[in-house]
N, C-alpha and C positions, 0 to 999 in steps of 0.2 A: 562446427557451427550448427546451431539448431535451424531446421527448416522453417521458414516463415509461413504462417497459415492465417487465413482470414476467418476461420471458424470462431463464433462467439464463445468466449469463456463465461461471460456474465451478461445477463439481460435484465433490464428493469422495465416493467410493463405497466404503464398507467398508474404509477405509484403516487399515493398521497400520504402525507404524514402530518398529523395535527397534534397539538398539545393544548391542555387546558391550564390556564394560569389566571389567578384572580377572578375566577368565574367566567372567563372568556376563552373562546377557542382561538388558537393561533395556528393558521395553516402555513406550515413551513415548506412542504413540498406539495405541488399542485399538478398532478398528472404527468409525472416524469416518464419519458420514453427514451431509452438509450441502451447501447450495448458496448461491451469492451471485448476486443478480439484478442485471441491468443497470439503471442509473438508481436505485440504492438504496444506502443506507449500512448496512453490516452490521458488528456488533461481536462480537468474541470476548472474553468475560470469564472470569476465573478467577485463582486464586492462582499465584504463581511456581512453575514446575514442573508446571503442569497440562497443558502441551503446546501452548500457544497459538503460540509462536514456531516450533516445529517444524512445525505445521500450515501456518502462513503460508509457511514456506520450501518446503514441498511444493507449495503452490498456485502459487508463483512459479517453479517449476522449478529452485530452488536445491538441492533434495534429491530423492530418489526414495523411494517407499514400499517397505516390505518386502513388503506385499501390498495388494491393492485397486487402485482406479483413480482417477486425477486427470484430469478432463476440463475443457478450456478451449475454449469455443465448439465443443463436440462433438468436440474432438480429444483423443486419448489422449496427453497430453504426457509421461506417465511412461514411455512407450515410445520417446521421441525420443532422438536422439543429442545429445551435449553441444553440438555445433556448432549444431544446429537450435534447441536451447533458448536458446543465447546470442542468436541472431538474434531469437527471439520476445521475450526479455526486453528487448532494446534497442528494439523497435518496438511492442510491444503491452502492456507492463506497466510501471507506474511504482512506485517504491519510496520510502518515507519511513522513516527510522530515528530512534531516540532521539538519537543523535549526528547532527548536521545534515548531515554528509557533503558539505560545500561545499569548493570549492577556495579556499584562504585568500588567494591573490594575485589572484583574479578578482573583479570587481565582481558585484553582484546580477544585472545584465543579462548579463554574460559567463558566469556560472554557468548561467543558464537557456539561453543559446545553446549551451552545451556539450552539453546533453541533445539538442538538435536535430542537432548535428553527429554525435553518437554514433549516432543513429537513422537517419542518412543522409538527413535531410530537406533538400530543395533550399534553398540559401542565399537564394533570392529570397523565401522564406516566413518567414525568421527574424525580421525586424523587426516585422512585424505580430503574429506569434504570441508573441514575447517580451513585447511591450507588452501584449497581451491577458492573458497569464498573470499578469504583475506587477500589472495592474489588478485581476484577480480576487482577489488576496490583499492588496490595499490598499497596495501599495508603489511607486506611481508616483513618489513624491517621494524614493525612496531607491535608485534604480536604479544610481547611480554609486558607491555605498558598498560597501566590502569587508566580509567577515564580521566582522572585529574591530571595525568601526565600527557594528555593528548589535547590538541587544539579542537575547537568546535567542529571544524570540517572533518578532522580525523575521527572524532566521536560519532559524527553522522555516518561516516563510512563504515565504522564498526557496526552501527545500527543496521545499515543496509546488509552487510555480510550476515549478521544475525538473522535478519528477516528472510533471506533467501536460502539459508543453510539447509533447511528441511525440504528443499525443492518444491515450494508451493506452486500451485497453478495460477494463483493471482496474488499480486503484490499491491497493497493499498498504502498510499503515502499522503498524509495530511499536512500540507504546507511544509514539505521536507527541507526547503531552502530558506524558510522565513528568517532564521536566526544567523544566516551566513551572508558574507559579502558577495558582490556580484561575480567575482572571479571564482570563488569556491562554489557558488550556486551553479555556475555553468559547468564546473567540473563534476558536480553530483549528477547533473542531467546527462553528461557524457557517460558516466558510469551506468546510469539507467539504460542508455542506448546499448552499451556493451552487454548488459545483462539480458536485455530483450533478445539480442542476437545470439548470445552464447547459451542461454538457458531456455529460450523459446516460451517464456511465461508472459502473461498479461500484466501490465502495470497500469494502474489508474491513480493519478495524483491530483491534488488540488493545488492551485497557485493563483496569486494575483499579480505575479511578476510577468509583465508583457514581453520581456526580453527572452523568456524561456519557451514561449508558445511555438516558435518555429521548429523546435526539436521534436514536437509531438507528431504522431501519425494522425491522430484525431483530437480536435479541441471542441469541447462543448461550452458554450457561453451560458451561464446561469444568471437569472435575475428574478427576484421575488418568487423563488420556489419553482421556477419553470426553466426548461431548456429553450432559449430564444434563438440560438443559431448553432450550427454544427460546421 
């Protein structure tokens, strides 16, 4: 079991994000201050439009702040080039989306392998790591099935295994339980807790499901582009 640590993996410092549309400026994030600790499950909760997904995109280097700092392992990634950010995303960050983002013609095993290939992991490590990740999500008996042969919950579990295969420091999940029933949603969160303990990584996810908040180490309430409670 990985040792729990409270050291911050990710810090967002006075971050603002604005967009221009129809000649008007829309302020999506307004002075966000937050951190995500290694070995902890952090949740962002709030209504649609509160800025959760925009914040997650900034944390993952998929977008840049209009002002403020985005720090990942004490590195100011908001100042990095697109090329450097691409390498970081492939090697140090895992992503999970509402849509499972699996390759439809590949088996569960092959989908997880793809993550290792993209991260440049040596092929000699693939077999053991893929087996380990699919074991963590409880899919050892479904490794040869393609996405269309799996239930929604099983597809999401493959997506989780794929997201952690390259041993990221940070896992970002945008509404990962939105398409699942309450039972399967609880099961996915239990898997996240197992991953936090077994892998020692930081997980930050967005959700509007109040039944899941109790499983988090930290919950940030967002409203109108601000953190209103922790």
